[in-house]
PyMOL commands that place a pseudoatom at each C-alpha (Angstrom):
pseudoatom trace, name=CA, resn=MET, resi=1, chain=A, elem=C, hetatm=0, pos=[4.492, -21.103, -15.766]
pseudoatom trace, name=CA, resn=ALA, resi=2, chain=A, elem=C, hetatm=0, pos=[0.766, -20.737, -15.275]
pseudoatom trace, name=CA, resn=THR, resi=3, chain=A, elem=C, hetatm=0, pos=[-1.938, -18.378, -16.419]
pseudoatom trace, name=CA, resn=ILE, resi=4, chain=A, elem=C, hetatm=0, pos=[-3.022, -16.292, -13.445]
pseudoatom trace, name=CA, resn=ASN, resi=5, chain=A, elem=C, hetatm=0, pos=[-6.164, -14.138, -13.511]
pseudoatom trace, name=CA, resn=LEU, resi=6, chain=A, elem=C, hetatm=0, pos=[-6.068, -11.073, -11.315]
pseudoatom trace, name=CA, resn=THR, resi=7, chain=A, elem=C, hetatm=0, pos=[-8.241, -8.058, -10.583]
pseudoatom trace, name=CA, resn=ILE, resi=8, chain=A, elem=C, hetatm=0, pos=[-6.008, -5.041, -10.060]
pseudoatom trace, name=CA, resn=ASN, resi=9, chain=A, elem=C, hetatm=0, pos=[-7.386, -1.565, -9.492]
pseudoatom trace, name=CA, resn=GLY, resi=10, chain=A, elem=C, hetatm=0, pos=[-10.760, -2.774, -10.754]
pseudoatom trace, name=CA, resn=LYS, resi=11, chain=A, elem=C, hetatm=0, pos=[-9.409, -4.181, -14.022]
pseudoatom trace, name=CA, resn=LYS, resi=12, chain=A, elem=C, hetatm=0, pos=[-9.119, -7.827, -14.998]
pseudoatom trace, name=CA, resn=GLN, resi=13, chain=A, elem=C, hetatm=0, pos=[-5.527, -8.805, -15.813]
pseudoatom trace, name=CA, resn=THR, resi=14, chain=A, elem=C, hetatm=0, pos=[-4.024, -12.068, -17.014]
pseudoatom trace, name=CA, resn=VAL, resi=15, chain=A, elem=C, hetatm=0, pos=[-0.349, -12.926, -16.604]
pseudoatom trace, name=CA, resn=ASP, resi=16, chain=A, elem=C, hetatm=0, pos=[1.693, -16.013, -17.449]
pseudoatom trace, name=CA, resn=VAL, resi=17, chain=A, elem=C, hetatm=0, pos=[4.118, -16.448, -14.569]
pseudoatom trace, name=CA, resn=ASP, resi=18, chain=A, elem=C, hetatm=0, pos=[5.396, -18.953, -12.055]
pseudoatom trace, name=CA, resn=PRO, resi=19, chain=A, elem=C, hetatm=0, pos=[2.594, -19.191, -9.445]
pseudoatom trace, name=CA, resn=LYS, resi=20, chain=A, elem=C, hetatm=0, pos=[5.185, -18.631, -6.691]
pseudoatom trace, name=CA, resn=THR, resi=21, chain=A, elem=C, hetatm=0, pos=[6.214, -15.232, -8.103]
pseudoatom trace, name=CA, resn=PRO, resi=22, chain=A, elem=C, hetatm=0, pos=[5.577, -12.500, -5.530]
pseudoatom trace, name=CA, resn=VAL, resi=23, chain=A, elem=C, hetatm=0, pos=[2.763, -10.121, -6.464]
pseudoatom trace, name=CA, resn=LEU, resi=24, chain=A, elem=C, hetatm=0, pos=[5.267, -7.245, -6.188]
pseudoatom trace, name=CA, resn=TRP, resi=25, chain=A, elem=C, hetatm=0, pos=[7.210, -8.500, -9.194]
pseudoatom trace, name=CA, resn=VAL, resi=26, chain=A, elem=C, hetatm=0, pos=[4.078, -9.226, -11.207]
pseudoatom trace, name=CA, resn=LEU, resi=27, chain=A, elem=C, hetatm=0, pos=[2.948, -5.645, -10.607]
pseudoatom trace, name=CA, resn=ARG, resi=28, chain=A, elem=C, hetatm=0, pos=[6.295, -4.053, -11.399]
pseudoatom trace, name=CA, resn=GLU, resi=29, chain=A, elem=C, hetatm=0, pos=[7.768, -6.312, -14.077]
pseudoatom trace, name=CA, resn=HIS, resi=30, chain=A, elem=C, hetatm=0, pos=[4.747, -7.686, -15.913]
pseudoatom trace, name=CA, resn=LEU, resi=31, chain=A, elem=C, hetatm=0, pos=[2.094, -5.004, -15.498]
pseudoatom trace, name=CA, resn=ARG, resi=32, chain=A, elem=C, hetatm=0, pos=[4.375, -1.937, -15.218]
pseudoatom trace, name=CA, resn=LEU, resi=33, chain=A, elem=C, hetatm=0, pos=[2.626, -0.694, -12.087]
pseudoatom trace, name=CA, resn=VAL, resi=34, chain=A, elem=C, hetatm=0, pos=[5.787, 0.650, -10.480]
pseudoatom trace, name=CA, resn=GLY, resi=35, chain=A, elem=C, hetatm=0, pos=[4.253, 2.696, -7.660]
pseudoatom trace, name=CA, resn=THR, resi=36, chain=A, elem=C, hetatm=0, pos=[4.584, -0.290, -5.344]
pseudoatom trace, name=CA, resn=LYS, resi=37, chain=A, elem=C, hetatm=0, pos=[8.205, -0.309, -4.182]
pseudoatom trace, name=CA, resn=TYR, resi=38, chain=A, elem=C, hetatm=0, pos=[10.696, -3.035, -3.352]
pseudoatom trace, name=CA, resn=GLY, resi=39, chain=A, elem=C, hetatm=0, pos=[12.287, -2.415, 0.019]
pseudoatom trace, name=CA, resn=CYS, resi=40, chain=A, elem=C, hetatm=0, pos=[13.525, -5.450, 1.911]
pseudoatom trace, name=CA, resn=GLY, resi=41, chain=A, elem=C, hetatm=0, pos=[11.981, -8.456, 0.176]
pseudoatom trace, name=CA, resn=ILE, resi=42, chain=A, elem=C, hetatm=0, pos=[11.066, -10.121, 3.485]
pseudoatom trace, name=CA, resn=ALA, resi=43, chain=A, elem=C, hetatm=0, pos=[7.860, -8.237, 4.415]
pseudoatom trace, name=CA, resn=GLN, resi=44, chain=A, elem=C, hetatm=0, pos=[9.514, -6.214, 7.160]
pseudoatom trace, name=CA, resn=CYS, resi=45, chain=A, elem=C, hetatm=0, pos=[9.684, -2.638, 5.837]
pseudoatom trace, name=CA, resn=GLY, resi=46, chain=A, elem=C, hetatm=0, pos=[6.224, -2.052, 4.319]
pseudoatom trace, name=CA, resn=ALA, resi=47, chain=A, elem=C, hetatm=0, pos=[7.393, -0.303, 1.126]
pseudoatom trace, name=CA, resn=CYS, resi=48, chain=A, elem=C, hetatm=0, pos=[5.558, -2.905, -0.978]
pseudoatom trace, name=CA, resn=THR, resi=49, chain=A, elem=C, hetatm=0, pos=[2.184, -2.583, 0.769]
pseudoatom trace, name=CA, resn=ILE, resi=50, chain=A, elem=C, hetatm=0, pos=[-0.938, -3.053, -1.353]
pseudoatom trace, name=CA, resn=HIS, resi=51, chain=A, elem=C, hetatm=0, pos=[-4.549, -3.815, -0.484]
pseudoatom trace, name=CA, resn=VAL, resi=52, chain=A, elem=C, hetatm=0, pos=[-5.937, -7.302, -0.977]
pseudoatom trace, name=CA, resn=ASN, resi=53, chain=A, elem=C, hetatm=0, pos=[-9.676, -7.304, -0.413]
pseudoatom trace, name=CA, resn=GLY, resi=54, chain=A, elem=C, hetatm=0, pos=[-9.218, -4.021, 1.468]
pseudoatom trace, name=CA, resn=THR, resi=55, chain=A, elem=C, hetatm=0, pos=[-6.541, -5.281, 3.857]
pseudoatom trace, name=CA, resn=ALA, resi=56, chain=A, elem=C, hetatm=0, pos=[-2.954, -3.988, 3.832]
pseudoatom trace, name=CA, resn=VAL, resi=57, chain=A, elem=C, hetatm=0, pos=[-0.657, -6.794, 2.625]
pseudoatom trace, name=CA, resn=ARG, resi=58, chain=A, elem=C, hetatm=0, pos=[3.070, -6.965, 1.866]
pseudoatom trace, name=CA, resn=SER, resi=59, chain=A, elem=C, hetatm=0, pos=[3.253, -7.812, -1.830]
pseudoatom trace, name=CA, resn=CYS, resi=60, chain=A, elem=C, hetatm=0, pos=[6.890, -8.949, -1.715]
pseudoatom trace, name=CA, resn=SER, resi=61, chain=A, elem=C, hetatm=0, pos=[5.931, -12.100, 0.180]
pseudoatom trace, name=CA, resn=LEU, resi=62, chain=A, elem=C, hetatm=0, pos=[2.512, -12.844, -1.329]
pseudoatom trace, name=CA, resn=PRO, resi=63, chain=A, elem=C, hetatm=0, pos=[2.654, -15.446, -4.114]
pseudoatom trace, name=CA, resn=VAL, resi=64, chain=A, elem=C, hetatm=0, pos=[0.610, -14.382, -7.116]
pseudoatom trace, name=CA, resn=SER, resi=65, chain=A, elem=C, hetatm=0, pos=[-1.313, -17.670, -6.965]
pseudoatom trace, name=CA, resn=ALA, resi=66, chain=A, elem=C, hetatm=0, pos=[-2.737, -16.565, -3.591]
pseudoatom trace, name=CA, resn=ALA, resi=67, chain=A, elem=C, hetatm=0, pos=[-4.020, -13.326, -5.127]
pseudoatom trace, name=CA, resn=GLN, resi=68, chain=A, elem=C, hetatm=0, pos=[-6.344, -14.937, -7.677]
pseudoatom trace, name=CA, resn=ASN, resi=69, chain=A, elem=C, hetatm=0, pos=[-10.037, -14.108, -7.234]
pseudoatom trace, name=CA, resn=LYS, resi=70, chain=A, elem=C, hetatm=0, pos=[-9.192, -11.245, -4.883]
pseudoatom trace, name=CA, resn=GLU, resi=71, chain=A, elem=C, hetatm=0, pos=[-9.440, -7.495, -5.306]
pseudoatom trace, name=CA, resn=ILE, resi=72, chain=A, elem=C, hetatm=0, pos=[-5.973, -5.946, -5.435]
pseudoatom trace, name=CA, resn=THR, resi=73, chain=A, elem=C, hetatm=0, pos=[-5.501, -2.205, -5.084]
pseudoatom trace, name=CA, resn=THR, resi=74, chain=A, elem=C, hetatm=0, pos=[-2.153, -0.526, -5.649]
pseudoatom trace, name=CA, resn=ILE, resi=75, chain=A, elem=C, hetatm=0, pos=[-1.208, 3.097, -5.057]
pseudoatom trace, name=CA, resn=GLU, resi=76, chain=A, elem=C, hetatm=0, pos=[-2.155, 3.750, -8.685]
pseudoatom trace, name=CA, resn=GLY, resi=77, chain=A, elem=C, hetatm=0, pos=[-5.686, 2.550, -7.942]
pseudoatom trace, name=CA, resn=LEU, resi=78, chain=A, elem=C, hetatm=0, pos=[-6.189, 4.327, -4.626]
pseudoatom trace, name=CA, resn=SER, resi=79, chain=A, elem=C, hetatm=0, pos=[-7.466, 7.414, -6.464]
pseudoatom trace, name=CA, resn=GLU, resi=80, chain=A, elem=C, hetatm=0, pos=[-7.286, 8.712, -10.003]
pseudoatom trace, name=CA, resn=ASN, resi=81, chain=A, elem=C, hetatm=0, pos=[-5.714, 12.083, -9.280]
pseudoatom trace, name=CA, resn=GLY, resi=82, chain=A, elem=C, hetatm=0, pos=[-4.233, 11.838, -5.793]
pseudoatom trace, name=CA, resn=GLU, resi=83, chain=A, elem=C, hetatm=0, pos=[-7.545, 12.897, -4.264]
pseudoatom trace, name=CA, resn=HIS, resi=84, chain=A, elem=C, hetatm=0, pos=[-7.768, 10.215, -1.587]
pseudoatom trace, name=CA, resn=PRO, resi=85, chain=A, elem=C, hetatm=0, pos=[-7.976, 11.907, 1.849]
pseudoatom trace, name=CA, resn=VAL, resi=86, chain=A, elem=C, hetatm=0, pos=[-4.720, 10.240, 2.941]
pseudoatom trace, name=CA, resn=GLN, resi=87, chain=A, elem=C, hetatm=0, pos=[-2.876, 11.454, -0.162]
pseudoatom trace, name=CA, resn=LYS, resi=88, chain=A, elem=C, hetatm=0, pos=[-4.176, 14.988, 0.366]
pseudoatom trace, name=CA, resn=ALA, resi=89, chain=A, elem=C, hetatm=0, pos=[-3.216, 14.932, 4.052]
pseudoatom trace, name=CA, resn=TRP, resi=90, chain=A, elem=C, hetatm=0, pos=[0.271, 13.669, 3.136]
pseudoatom trace, name=CA, resn=LEU, resi=91, chain=A, elem=C, hetatm=0, pos=[0.780, 16.791, 1.035]
pseudoatom trace, name=CA, resn=GLU, resi=92, chain=A, elem=C, hetatm=0, pos=[-0.788, 19.077, 3.627]
pseudoatom trace, name=CA, resn=HIS, resi=93, chain=A, elem=C, hetatm=0, pos=[1.607, 17.808, 6.310]
pseudoatom trace, name=CA, resn=ASP, resi=94, chain=A, elem=C, hetatm=0, pos=[4.624, 17.595, 3.992]
pseudoatom trace, name=CA, resn=VAL, resi=95, chain=A, elem=C, hetatm=0, pos=[5.182, 13.997, 5.067]
pseudoatom trace, name=CA, resn=ALA, resi=96, chain=A, elem=C, hetatm=0, pos=[7.507, 12.787, 2.328]
pseudoatom trace, name=CA, resn=GLN, resi=97, chain=A, elem=C, hetatm=0, pos=[11.209, 13.479, 2.402]
pseudoatom trace, name=CA, resn=CYS, resi=98, chain=A, elem=C, hetatm=0, pos=[13.019, 10.915, 0.268]
pseudoatom trace, name=CA, resn=GLY, resi=99, chain=A, elem=C, hetatm=0, pos=[9.609, 9.435, -0.580]
pseudoatom trace, name=CA, resn=TYR, resi=100, chain=A, elem=C, hetatm=0, pos=[10.691, 5.837, -0.998]
pseudoatom trace, name=CA, resn=CYS, resi=101, chain=A, elem=C, hetatm=0, pos=[8.451, 4.375, 1.704]
pseudoatom trace, name=CA, resn=GLN, resi=102, chain=A, elem=C, hetatm=0, pos=[5.524, 6.678, 1.049]
pseudoatom trace, name=CA, resn=THR, resi=103, chain=A, elem=C, hetatm=0, pos=[3.379, 4.485, -1.188]
pseudoatom trace, name=CA, resn=GLY, resi=104, chain=A, elem=C, hetatm=0, pos=[3.494, 1.722, 1.411]
pseudoatom trace, name=CA, resn=GLN, resi=105, chain=A, elem=C, hetatm=0, pos=[2.817, 4.196, 4.215]
pseudoatom trace, name=CA, resn=ILE, resi=106, chain=A, elem=C, hetatm=0, pos=[-0.153, 5.671, 2.343]
pseudoatom trace, name=CA, resn=MET, resi=107, chain=A, elem=C, hetatm=0, pos=[-1.597, 2.243, 1.542]
pseudoatom trace, name=CA, resn=SER, resi=108, chain=A, elem=C, hetatm=0, pos=[-1.301, 1.147, 5.187]
pseudoatom trace, name=CA, resn=ALA, resi=109, chain=A, elem=C, hetatm=0, pos=[-2.887, 4.385, 6.393]
pseudoatom trace, name=CA, resn=ALA, resi=110, chain=A, elem=C, hetatm=0, pos=[-5.760, 4.095, 3.898]
pseudoatom trace, name=CA, resn=ALA, resi=111, chain=A, elem=C, hetatm=0, pos=[-6.465, 0.510, 5.005]
pseudoatom trace, name=CA, resn=LEU, resi=112, chain=A, elem=C, hetatm=0, pos=[-6.432, 1.615, 8.645]
pseudoatom trace, name=CA, resn=LEU, resi=113, chain=A, elem=C, hetatm=0, pos=[-8.935, 4.404, 8.025]
pseudoatom trace, name=CA, resn=LYS, resi=114, chain=A, elem=C, hetatm=0, pos=[-11.199, 2.137, 6.010]
pseudoatom trace, name=CA, resn=SER, resi=115, chain=A, elem=C, hetatm=0, pos=[-11.418, -0.313, 8.917]
pseudoatom trace, name=CA, resn=ASN, resi=116, chain=A, elem=C, hetatm=0, pos=[-11.236, 2.308, 11.682]
pseudoatom trace, name=CA, resn=PRO, resi=117, chain=A, elem=C, hetatm=0, pos=[-12.305, 5.791, 10.564]
pseudoatom trace, name=CA, resn=ASN, resi=118, chain=A, elem=C, hetatm=0, pos=[-11.469, 7.414, 13.910]
pseudoatom trace, name=CA, resn=PRO, resi=119, chain=A, elem=C, hetatm=0, pos=[-8.276, 5.793, 15.258]
pseudoatom trace, name=CA, resn=THR, resi=120, chain=A, elem=C, hetatm=0, pos=[-6.498, 6.824, 18.426]
pseudoatom trace, name=CA, resn=ASP, resi=121, chain=A, elem=C, hetatm=0, pos=[-2.792, 7.649, 18.410]
pseudoatom trace, name=CA, resn=ALA, resi=122, chain=A, elem=C, hetatm=0, pos=[-2.072, 4.184, 19.815]
pseudoatom trace, name=CA, resn=GLN, resi=123, chain=A, elem=C, hetatm=0, pos=[-4.140, 2.515, 17.083]
pseudoatom trace, name=CA, resn=ILE, resi=124, chain=A, elem=C, hetatm=0, pos=[-2.326, 4.547, 14.431]
pseudoatom trace, name=CA, resn=GLU, resi=125, chain=A, elem=C, hetatm=0, pos=[1.053, 3.555, 15.840]
pseudoatom trace, name=CA, resn=THR, resi=126, chain=A, elem=C, hetatm=0, pos=[0.058, -0.112, 15.958]
pseudoatom trace, name=CA, resn=ALA, resi=127, chain=A, elem=C, hetatm=0, pos=[-1.317, -0.118, 12.411]
pseudoatom trace, name=CA, resn=MET, resi=128, chain=A, elem=C, hetatm=0, pos=[1.695, 1.723, 11.013]
pseudoatom trace, name=CA, resn=SER, resi=129, chain=A, elem=C, hetatm=0, pos=[4.370, -0.124, 13.016]
pseudoatom trace, name=CA, resn=GLY, resi=130, chain=A, elem=C, hetatm=0, pos=[5.202, -2.409, 10.086]
pseudoatom trace, name=CA, resn=ASN, resi=131, chain=A, elem=C, hetatm=0, pos=[6.152, 0.515, 7.856]
pseudoatom trace, name=CA, resn=ILE, resi=132, chain=A, elem=C, hetatm=0, pos=[9.676, 1.816, 8.186]
pseudoatom trace, name=CA, resn=CYS, resi=133, chain=A, elem=C, hetatm=0, pos=[10.491, 5.412, 7.266]
pseudoatom trace, name=CA, resn=ARG, resi=134, chain=A, elem=C, hetatm=0, pos=[14.218, 5.882, 6.915]
pseudoatom trace, name=CA, resn=CYS, resi=135, chain=A, elem=C, hetatm=0, pos=[13.757, 9.650, 7.155]
pseudoatom trace, name=CA, resn=GLY, resi=136, chain=A, elem=C, hetatm=0, pos=[11.875, 9.405, 10.453]
pseudoatom trace, name=CA, resn=THR, resi=137, chain=A, elem=C, hetatm=0, pos=[8.724, 11.329, 9.513]
pseudoatom trace, name=CA, resn=TYR, resi=138, chain=A, elem=C, hetatm=0, pos=[6.596, 9.303, 11.916]
pseudoatom trace, name=CA, resn=LEU, resi=139, chain=A, elem=C, hetatm=0, pos=[5.106, 12.329, 13.716]
pseudoatom trace, name=CA, resn=ARG, resi=140, chain=A, elem=C, hetatm=0, pos=[4.021, 13.894, 10.411]
pseudoatom trace, name=CA, resn=ILE, resi=141, chain=A, elem=C, hetatm=0, pos=[2.622, 10.530, 9.300]
pseudoatom trace, name=CA, resn=ARG, resi=142, chain=A, elem=C, hetatm=0, pos=[0.493, 10.319, 12.447]
pseudoatom trace, name=CA, resn=GLU, resi=143, chain=A, elem=C, hetatm=0, pos=[-0.709, 13.909, 12.038]
pseudoatom trace, name=CA, resn=ALA, resi=144, chain=A, elem=C, hetatm=0, pos=[-1.566, 13.302, 8.380]
pseudoatom trace, name=CA, resn=ILE, resi=145, chain=A, elem=C, hetatm=0, pos=[-3.574, 10.202, 9.293]
pseudoatom trace, name=CA, resn=LYS, resi=146, chain=A, elem=C, hetatm=0, pos=[-5.466, 12.189, 11.919]
pseudoatom trace, name=CA, resn=GLU, resi=147, chain=A, elem=C, hetatm=0, pos=[-6.126, 14.901, 9.327]
pseudoatom trace, name=CA, resn=ALA, resi=148, chain=A, elem=C, hetatm=0, pos=[-7.415, 12.337, 6.821]
pseudoatom trace, name=CA, resn=ALA, resi=149, chain=A, elem=C, hetatm=0, pos=[-9.671, 10.938, 9.554]
pseudoatom trace, name=CA, resn=GLY, resi=150, chain=A, elem=C, hetatm=0, pos=[-11.143, 14.392, 10.102]
pseudoatom trace, name=CA, resn=GLN, resi=151, chain=A, elem=C, hetatm=0, pos=[-9.653, 14.722, 13.578]
pseudoatom trace, name=CA, resn=LYS, resi=152, chain=A, elem=C, hetatm=0, pos=[-8.101, 18.132, 12.859]
for i in range(1, 152): cmd.bond("trace and resi %d" % i, "trace and resi %d" % (i + 1))
show_as sticks, trace
zoom trace
């Protein structure tokens, strides 16, 4: 066990955990931030996506020790009331079906638009390729991202 200091959604947090514990489990089990989902556990599905220093990262494979002194943003910290442009576009385009992958999808889309505010369809597909949607709402996801980017 070790004392790990984190900054999550702008707030300083301290946890006593094994430094190898994935950030996903620190968020869910220790800090009760359950918006970040467990999907595959091997960083292949994207359900656990968070932002680390503004970059989309799979939290299931990131040891908490590697997250010290970095800014972590979870879906809970993306906006206070679901007012982020991506969240609003998701609703406008009725993206979610089962909803399980949606927090990871939204976090990946928000990171894309922060780094590239006017992506092409190909850039959207590349950026979102690591996020699996079991319901197959990929076309609505792309349209929502374009809406959030102001392309519609």
